[in-house]
Backbone and ligand atoms as CSV (ligand in chain L), in Angstrom:
chain,resi,resn,atom,element,x,y,z
A,1,MET,N,N,68.042,84.163,104.732
A,1,MET,CA,C,69.117,83.149,104.877
A,1,MET,C,C,69.772,82.958,103.509
A,2,ARG,N,N,71.082,83.011,103.475
A,2,ARG,CA,C,71.785,82.786,102.283
A,2,ARG,C,C,71.998,81.260,101.952
A,3,SER,N,N,72.128,80.949,100.719
A,3,SER,CA,C,72.435,79.556,100.371
A,3,SER,C,C,73.974,79.334,100.380
A,4,LEU,N,N,74.376,78.093,100.458
A,4,LEU,CA,C,75.762,77.801,100.449
A,4,LEU,C,C,76.422,78.365,99.164
A,5,LEU,N,N,75.665,78.321,98.109
A,5,LEU,CA,C,76.299,78.687,96.804
A,5,LEU,C,C,76.396,80.156,96.597
A,6,SER,N,N,75.736,80.950,97.486
A,6,SER,CA,C,75.819,82.370,97.330
A,6,SER,C,C,77.167,82.890,97.498
A,7,CYS,N,N,78.100,82.081,98.087
A,7,CYS,CA,C,79.394,82.483,98.298
A,7,CYS,C,C,80.073,82.371,96.959
A,8,SER,N,N,80.152,83.521,96.197
A,8,SER,CA,C,80.425,83.330,94.829
A,8,SER,C,C,81.885,83.794,94.456
A,9,LEU,N,N,82.800,83.266,95.184
A,9,LEU,CA,C,84.117,83.381,94.726
A,9,LEU,C,C,84.376,82.705,93.421
A,10,ALA,N,N,83.309,82.059,92.983
A,10,ALA,CA,C,83.322,81.335,91.686
A,10,ALA,C,C,83.428,82.279,90.493
A,11,THR,N,N,83.063,83.506,90.685
A,11,THR,CA,C,83.141,84.449,89.625
A,11,THR,C,C,84.594,84.659,89.119
A,12,LEU,N,N,85.442,84.219,89.928
A,12,LEU,CA,C,86.853,84.245,89.665
A,12,LEU,C,C,87.170,83.438,88.386
A,13,ALA,N,N,87.840,84.127,87.429
A,13,ALA,CA,C,88.129,83.302,86.209
A,13,ALA,C,C,89.392,82.520,86.359
A,14,LEU,N,N,89.305,81.269,85.911
A,14,LEU,CA,C,90.400,80.362,86.074
A,14,LEU,C,C,91.400,80.464,84.931
A,15,LEU,N,N,92.081,81.578,84.917
A,15,LEU,CA,C,92.864,81.967,83.716
A,15,LEU,C,C,94.407,81.670,84.007
A,16,THR,N,N,94.775,81.439,85.205
A,16,THR,CA,C,96.171,81.379,85.609
A,16,THR,C,C,96.824,80.081,85.115
A,17,GLU,N,N,98.078,80.202,84.900
A,17,GLU,CA,C,98.868,78.877,84.669
A,17,GLU,C,C,98.970,78.224,86.010
A,18,LEU,N,N,98.635,77.006,85.989
A,18,LEU,CA,C,98.800,76.242,87.215
A,18,LEU,C,C,100.247,75.957,87.664
A,19,THR,N,N,100.548,76.188,88.840
A,19,THR,CA,C,101.874,75.861,89.280
A,19,THR,C,C,101.702,74.853,90.407
A,20,SER,N,N,102.797,74.531,91.167
A,20,SER,CA,C,102.640,73.546,92.208
A,20,SER,C,C,101.747,74.123,93.278
A,21,PRO,N,N,101.088,73.251,94.015
A,21,PRO,CA,C,100.176,73.671,95.023
A,21,PRO,C,C,100.886,74.485,96.157
A,22,VAL,N,N,100.190,75.410,96.681
A,22,VAL,CA,C,100.706,76.252,97.790
A,22,VAL,C,C,100.314,75.681,99.114
A,23,SER,N,N,101.430,75.545,99.973
A,23,SER,CA,C,101.160,74.929,101.270
A,23,SER,C,C,100.614,76.056,102.258
A,24,ASP,N,N,99.822,75.565,103.152
A,24,ASP,CA,C,99.301,76.563,104.101
A,24,ASP,C,C,100.282,76.640,105.414
A,25,LYS,N,N,101.382,75.876,105.234
A,25,LYS,CA,C,102.291,75.812,106.405
A,25,LYS,C,C,102.835,77.213,106.703
A,26,GLY,N,N,102.818,77.523,107.949
A,26,GLY,CA,C,103.459,78.885,108.313
A,26,GLY,C,C,102.588,80.093,108.158
A,27,LEU,N,N,101.566,79.888,107.335
A,27,LEU,CA,C,100.711,81.005,106.997
A,27,LEU,C,C,99.996,81.667,108.231
A,28,LEU,N,N,99.606,80.904,109.129
A,28,LEU,CA,C,98.862,81.353,110.281
A,28,LEU,C,C,99.809,82.044,111.338
A,29,SER,N,N,101.103,81.814,111.102
A,29,SER,CA,C,102.017,82.451,112.170
A,29,SER,C,C,102.387,83.868,111.566
A,30,ARG,N,N,102.066,84.234,110.332
A,30,ARG,CA,C,102.407,85.503,109.860
A,30,ARG,C,C,101.564,86.567,110.628
A,31,HIS,N,N,102.135,87.614,110.969
A,31,HIS,CA,C,101.468,88.709,111.749
A,31,HIS,C,C,100.314,89.359,110.981
A,32,ASP,N,N,100.673,89.648,109.660
A,32,ASP,CA,C,99.556,90.293,108.884
A,32,ASP,C,C,98.376,89.346,108.650
A,33,VAL,N,N,98.582,88.096,108.599
A,33,VAL,CA,C,97.509,87.158,108.436
A,33,VAL,C,C,96.674,87.018,109.720
A,34,ARG,N,N,97.362,86.950,110.881
A,34,ARG,CA,C,96.627,86.941,112.150
A,34,ARG,C,C,95.756,88.191,112.282
A,35,GLU,N,N,96.293,89.313,111.875
A,35,GLU,CA,C,95.558,90.575,111.990
A,35,GLU,C,C,94.420,90.570,110.967
A,36,ALA,N,N,94.587,89.955,109.864
A,36,ALA,CA,C,93.532,89.883,108.839
A,36,ALA,C,C,92.299,89.132,109.407
A,37,ILE,N,N,92.656,87.975,110.082
A,37,ILE,CA,C,91.595,87.101,110.637
A,37,ILE,C,C,90.735,87.927,111.659
A,38,VAL,N,N,91.475,88.659,112.523
A,38,VAL,CA,C,90.781,89.433,113.486
A,38,VAL,C,C,89.923,90.609,112.805
A,39,THR,N,N,90.528,91.227,111.866
A,39,THR,CA,C,89.815,92.289,111.184
A,39,THR,C,C,88.632,91.802,110.384
A,40,ILE,N,N,88.725,90.760,109.731
A,40,ILE,CA,C,87.579,90.146,108.856
A,40,ILE,C,C,86.554,89.717,109.829
A,41,ARG,N,N,86.885,89.072,110.923
A,41,ARG,CA,C,85.880,88.643,111.820
A,41,ARG,C,C,85.161,89.802,112.502
A,42,ALA,N,N,85.875,90.851,112.906
A,42,ALA,CA,C,85.207,92.018,113.431
A,42,ALA,C,C,84.311,92.688,112.451
A,43,ASP,N,N,84.750,92.824,111.161
A,43,ASP,CA,C,83.990,93.491,110.150
A,43,ASP,C,C,82.637,92.656,109.923
A,44,THR,N,N,82.851,91.407,109.839
A,44,THR,CA,C,81.696,90.542,109.662
A,44,THR,C,C,80.629,90.599,110.698
A,45,ALA,N,N,81.119,90.630,111.916
A,45,ALA,CA,C,80.145,90.622,113.058
A,45,ALA,C,C,79.403,91.995,113.160
A,46,LYS,N,N,80.126,93.057,112.766
A,46,LYS,CA,C,79.521,94.356,112.801
A,46,LYS,C,C,78.640,94.774,111.696
A,47,GLU,N,N,79.186,94.455,110.547
A,47,GLU,CA,C,78.436,95.017,109.315
A,47,GLU,C,C,77.626,93.872,108.596
A,48,HIS,N,N,77.937,92.612,108.996
A,48,HIS,CA,C,77.354,91.520,108.224
A,48,HIS,C,C,77.678,91.598,106.776
A,49,ILE,N,N,78.796,92.005,106.396
A,49,ILE,CA,C,79.242,91.927,105.047
A,49,ILE,C,C,80.250,90.861,104.798
A,50,GLU,N,N,80.592,90.499,103.626
A,50,GLU,CA,C,81.569,89.516,103.324
A,50,GLU,C,C,82.862,90.292,103.009
A,51,VAL,N,N,83.892,89.863,103.606
A,51,VAL,CA,C,85.159,90.398,103.435
A,51,VAL,C,C,86.184,89.364,103.085
A,52,ALA,N,N,87.090,89.664,102.152
A,52,ALA,CA,C,88.198,88.730,101.850
A,52,ALA,C,C,89.521,89.356,101.952
A,53,ALA,N,N,90.543,88.493,102.227
A,53,ALA,CA,C,91.938,88.976,102.149
A,53,ALA,C,C,92.607,88.122,101.138
A,54,LEU,N,N,93.242,88.762,100.320
A,54,LEU,CA,C,94.065,88.134,99.248
A,54,LEU,C,C,95.571,88.167,99.746
A,55,VAL,N,N,96.064,86.989,100.008
A,55,VAL,CA,C,97.371,86.956,100.709
A,55,VAL,C,C,98.485,86.697,99.694
A,56,ARG,N,N,99.507,87.590,99.704
A,56,ARG,CA,C,100.626,87.326,98.884
A,56,ARG,C,C,101.886,87.028,99.754
A,57,ALA,N,N,103.014,86.685,99.192
A,57,ALA,CA,C,104.171,86.410,99.951
A,57,ALA,C,C,104.610,87.555,100.862
A,58,ASP,N,N,104.377,88.742,100.336
A,58,ASP,CA,C,104.909,89.917,101.019
A,58,ASP,C,C,103.831,90.855,101.507
A,59,GLY,N,N,102.622,90.358,101.667
A,59,GLY,CA,C,101.544,91.319,102.192
A,59,GLY,C,C,100.133,90.799,101.773
A,60,LEU,N,N,99.148,91.598,102.060
A,60,LEU,CA,C,97.847,91.188,101.689
A,60,LEU,C,C,96.919,92.404,101.467
A,61,ASP,N,N,95.859,92.165,100.629
A,61,ASP,CA,C,94.901,93.227,100.382
A,61,ASP,C,C,93.501,92.703,100.762
A,62,TYR,N,N,92.682,93.661,101.163
A,62,TYR,CA,C,91.342,93.356,101.422
A,62,TYR,C,C,90.402,93.679,100.244
A,63,VAL,N,N,89.404,92.898,100.067
A,63,VAL,CA,C,88.296,93.177,99.186
A,63,VAL,C,C,87.052,92.855,99.919
A,64,SER,N,N,85.997,93.614,99.604
A,64,SER,CA,C,84.743,93.347,100.311
A,64,SER,C,C,83.615,93.331,99.271
A,65,GLY,N,N,82.486,92.690,99.632
A,65,GLY,CA,C,81.424,92.531,98.689
A,65,GLY,C,C,80.080,92.602,99.497
A,66,SER,N,N,79.047,92.496,98.795
A,66,SER,CA,C,77.811,92.578,99.428
A,66,SER,C,C,76.893,91.489,98.749
A,67,SER,N,N,75.782,91.219,99.407
A,67,SER,CA,C,74.901,90.088,98.938
A,67,SER,C,C,75.677,88.805,98.649
A,68,GLY,N,N,76.640,88.570,99.368
A,68,GLY,CA,C,77.286,87.305,99.309
A,68,GLY,C,C,78.207,87.124,98.121
A,69,ASP,N,N,78.485,88.292,97.410
A,69,ASP,CA,C,79.427,88.229,96.323
A,69,ASP,C,C,80.659,89.005,96.596
A,70,ILE,N,N,81.748,88.346,96.264
A,70,ILE,CA,C,83.009,89.039,96.303
A,70,ILE,C,C,83.772,88.748,95.040
A,71,ASP,N,N,83.993,89.790,94.244
A,71,ASP,CA,C,84.689,89.657,93.008
A,71,ASP,C,C,86.084,90.196,93.190
A,72,PHE,N,N,87.028,89.397,92.623
A,72,PHE,CA,C,88.416,89.901,92.608
A,72,PHE,C,C,89.148,89.343,91.464
A,73,ALA,N,N,90.141,90.040,90.982
A,73,ALA,CA,C,90.940,89.616,89.857
A,73,ALA,C,C,92.018,88.613,90.294
A,74,TRP,N,N,92.088,87.521,89.697
A,74,TRP,CA,C,93.101,86.561,90.035
A,74,TRP,C,C,94.457,87.066,89.558
A,75,GLU,N,N,95.443,86.866,90.380
A,75,GLU,CA,C,96.800,87.083,89.934
A,75,GLU,C,C,97.703,86.003,90.573
A,76,PRO,N,N,98.706,85.596,89.825
A,76,PRO,CA,C,99.496,84.471,90.253
A,76,PRO,C,C,100.205,84.665,91.627
A,77,GLY,N,N,100.362,85.883,92.012
A,77,GLY,CA,C,101.029,86.093,93.282
A,77,GLY,C,C,100.202,85.728,94.540
A,78,ILE,N,N,98.929,85.469,94.391
A,78,ILE,CA,C,98.088,85.157,95.482
A,78,ILE,C,C,98.339,83.751,95.982
A,79,ILE,N,N,98.761,83.629,97.259
A,79,ILE,CA,C,99.055,82.295,97.812
A,79,ILE,C,C,98.029,81.801,98.726
A,80,ALA,N,N,97.017,82.542,99.042
A,80,ALA,CA,C,95.955,82.073,99.899
A,80,ALA,C,C,94.798,83.149,99.848
A,81,VAL,N,N,93.578,82.694,100.160
A,81,VAL,CA,C,92.450,83.613,100.246
A,81,VAL,C,C,91.704,83.328,101.536
A,82,PHE,N,N,91.516,84.404,102.301
A,82,PHE,CA,C,90.683,84.332,103.566
A,82,PHE,C,C,89.417,85.023,103.201
A,83,HIS,N,N,88.283,84.501,103.554
A,83,HIS,CA,C,86.974,85.163,103.482
A,83,HIS,C,C,86.107,84.829,104.532
A,84,SER,N,N,85.008,85.656,104.637
A,84,SER,CA,C,84.095,85.486,105.764
A,84,SER,C,C,82.790,84.689,105.260
A,85,HIS,N,N,82.318,83.957,106.226
A,85,HIS,CA,C,80.948,83.432,106.100
A,85,HIS,C,C,80.125,83.938,107.306
A,86,PRO,N,N,79.530,85.085,107.151
A,86,PRO,CA,C,78.918,85.748,108.275
A,86,PRO,C,C,77.759,84.950,108.994
A,87,ASP,N,N,77.053,84.169,108.127
A,87,ASP,CA,C,75.787,83.659,108.684
A,87,ASP,C,C,76.009,82.322,109.476
A,88,LYS,N,N,75.264,82.309,110.546
A,88,LYS,CA,C,75.278,81.095,111.430
A,88,LYS,C,C,74.608,79.931,110.621
A,89,GLY,N,N,75.309,78.725,110.846
A,89,GLY,CA,C,74.915,77.576,110.073
A,89,GLY,C,C,75.642,77.431,108.767
A,90,PHE,N,N,76.482,78.407,108.356
A,90,PHE,CA,C,77.231,78.361,107.079
A,90,PHE,C,C,78.713,78.544,107.411
A,91,GLU,N,N,79.129,77.974,108.517
A,91,GLU,CA,C,80.525,78.147,108.887
A,91,GLU,C,C,81.536,77.451,108.007
A,92,ARG,N,N,81.089,76.331,107.429
A,92,ARG,CA,C,82.007,75.443,106.789
A,92,ARG,C,C,82.223,75.942,105.311
A,93,PRO,N,N,83.367,75.608,104.754
A,93,PRO,CA,C,83.575,76.033,103.377
A,93,PRO,C,C,82.460,75.423,102.380
A,94,SER,N,N,82.097,76.198,101.369
A,94,SER,CA,C,81.095,75.746,100.479
A,94,SER,C,C,81.740,74.943,99.347
A,95,SER,N,N,80.922,74.372,98.478
A,95,SER,CA,C,81.492,73.750,97.364
A,95,SER,C,C,82.234,74.603,96.422
A,96,VAL,N,N,81.783,75.872,96.385
A,96,VAL,CA,C,82.509,76.901,95.606
A,96,VAL,C,C,83.965,77.164,96.121
A,97,ASP,N,N,83.950,77.119,97.505
A,97,ASP,CA,C,85.282,77.320,98.093
A,97,ASP,C,C,86.233,76.136,97.837
A,98,VAL,N,N,85.666,74.983,97.826
A,98,VAL,CA,C,86.493,73.726,97.488
A,98,VAL,C,C,87.009,73.844,96.058
A,99,ARG,N,N,86.130,74.269,95.128
A,99,ARG,CA,C,86.542,74.414,93.720
A,99,ARG,C,C,87.694,75.498,93.602
A,100,LEU,N,N,87.496,76.494,94.375
A,100,LEU,CA,C,88.526,77.593,94.259
A,100,LEU,C,C,89.923,77.059,94.764
A,101,ALA,N,N,89.917,76.308,95.899
A,101,ALA,CA,C,91.141,75.749,96.472
A,101,ALA,C,C,91.811,74.742,95.510
A,102,THR,N,N,90.992,73.901,94.918
A,102,THR,CA,C,91.625,72.836,94.128
A,102,THR,C,C,91.925,73.359,92.730
A,103,GLY,N,N,91.135,74.315,92.292
A,103,GLY,CA,C,91.312,74.869,90.946
A,103,GLY,C,C,92.597,75.793,90.872
A,104,MET,N,N,92.728,76.608,91.965
A,104,MET,CA,C,93.842,77.562,91.968
A,104,MET,C,C,95.091,76.953,92.709
A,105,ARG,N,N,94.820,75.919,93.376
A,105,ARG,CA,C,95.799,75.196,94.165
A,105,ARG,C,C,96.451,75.974,95.228
A,106,ILE,N,N,95.478,76.678,95.998
A,106,ILE,CA,C,95.888,77.502,97.087
A,106,ILE,C,C,95.015,77.159,98.274
A,107,PRO,N,N,95.429,77.288,99.466
A,107,PRO,CA,C,94.523,77.163,100.614
A,107,PRO,C,C,93.495,78.269,100.661
A,108,VAL,N,N,92.244,77.931,100.882
A,108,VAL,CA,C,91.170,78.839,101.022
A,108,VAL,C,C,90.625,78.786,102.425
A,109,TYR,N,N,90.626,79.885,103.198
A,109,TYR,CA,C,90.196,79.885,104.608
A,109,TYR,C,C,88.897,80.574,104.658
A,110,VAL,N,N,88.084,79.972,105.569
A,110,VAL,CA,C,86.652,80.551,105.776
A,110,VAL,C,C,86.656,80.974,107.270
A,111,ILE,N,N,86.314,82.229,107.484
A,111,ILE,CA,C,86.224,82.812,108.781
A,111,ILE,C,C,84.808,83.074,109.193
A,112,SER,N,N,84.349,82.497,110.229
A,112,SER,CA,C,83.025,82.908,110.762
A,112,SER,C,C,83.179,83.485,112.115
A,113,VAL,N,N,82.147,83.784,112.799
A,113,VAL,CA,C,82.249,84.436,114.121
A,113,VAL,C,C,83.086,83.686,115.093
A,114,LYS,N,N,82.933,82.366,115.051
A,114,LYS,CA,C,83.663,81.591,116.120
A,114,LYS,C,C,84.556,80.576,115.513
A,115,GLU,N,N,84.530,80.268,114.191
A,115,GLU,CA,C,85.253,79.220,113.677
A,115,GLU,C,C,86.260,79.714,112.519
A,116,LEU,N,N,87.197,78.795,112.238
A,116,LEU,CA,C,88.133,79.032,111.125
A,116,LEU,C,C,88.275,77.610,110.452
A,117,TRP,N,N,88.019,77.610,109.118
A,117,TRP,CA,C,88.094,76.390,108.383
A,117,TRP,C,C,89.060,76.646,107.234
A,118,VAL,N,N,89.741,75.630,106.731
A,118,VAL,CA,C,90.577,75.648,105.582
A,118,VAL,C,C,90.157,74.551,104.611
A,119,VAL,N,N,90.206,74.961,103.336
A,119,VAL,CA,C,90.262,73.934,102.285
A,119,VAL,C,C,91.632,73.911,101.696
A,120,ARG,N,N,92.282,72.773,101.673
A,120,ARG,CA,C,93.620,72.688,101.163
A,120,ARG,C,C,93.518,72.455,99.647
A,121,PRO,N,N,94.634,72.644,98.964
A,121,PRO,CA,C,94.660,72.455,97.483
A,121,PRO,C,C,94.283,71.027,97.098
A,122,ASP,N,N,94.452,70.130,97.972
A,122,ASP,CA,C,93.968,68.796,97.535
A,122,ASP,C,C,92.572,68.480,97.833
A,123,GLY,N,N,91.842,69.512,98.274
A,123,GLY,CA,C,90.383,69.368,98.508
A,123,GLY,C,C,89.991,68.935,99.917
A,124,THR,N,N,90.946,68.670,100.783
A,124,THR,CA,C,90.575,68.258,102.138
A,124,THR,C,C,90.154,69.570,102.914
A,125,VAL,N,N,89.112,69.294,103.732
A,125,VAL,CA,C,88.510,70.352,104.515
A,125,VAL,C,C,88.770,70.096,105.951
A,126,GLU,N,N,89.241,71.124,106.714
A,126,GLU,CA,C,89.509,70.802,108.155
A,126,GLU,C,C,89.255,72.133,108.964
A,127,GLU,N,N,88.718,71.894,110.133
A,127,GLU,CA,C,88.600,73.065,111.027
A,127,GLU,C,C,89.996,73.385,111.656
A,128,VAL,N,N,90.348,74.683,111.603
A,128,VAL,CA,C,91.695,74.992,112.206
A,128,VAL,C,C,91.475,75.487,113.594
A,129,LYS,N,N,92.342,74.981,114.505
A,129,LYS,CA,C,92.424,75.429,115.864
A,129,LYS,C,C,93.275,76.684,115.869
A,130,GLU,N,N,92.721,77.810,116.285
A,130,GLU,CA,C,93.451,79.033,116.256
A,130,GLU,C,C,94.382,79.226,117.516
L,1,ZN,ZN,ZN,82.998,80.719,101.065
């Protein structure tokens, strides 16, 4: 069983210049984002690996990790991060996820087998109805 803190998006360096917070409004109606949720959920269920999608205004990239670690380079064009929490009982965003959202001022989404949660840039955590 993994611990909550094993979700180490925290390895992300906080090097960017902070701009105004990114809204999650409209994000979930994007076709590529909907597809990413389905893809990440399917990969998670099948391989039990952690997968993330880095969302930009004009597209997204996937990164994957193992042992609960996903490393990626921060770039200012990233407007949201979606990642998986494969393990039952750890569906909610971790404290690391909250720090990522508030630190980078972007919405951070957590995808589990049956749930979708978001941490908004102001630190509020909410389950999203898909
Ligand atoms: Zn997480």
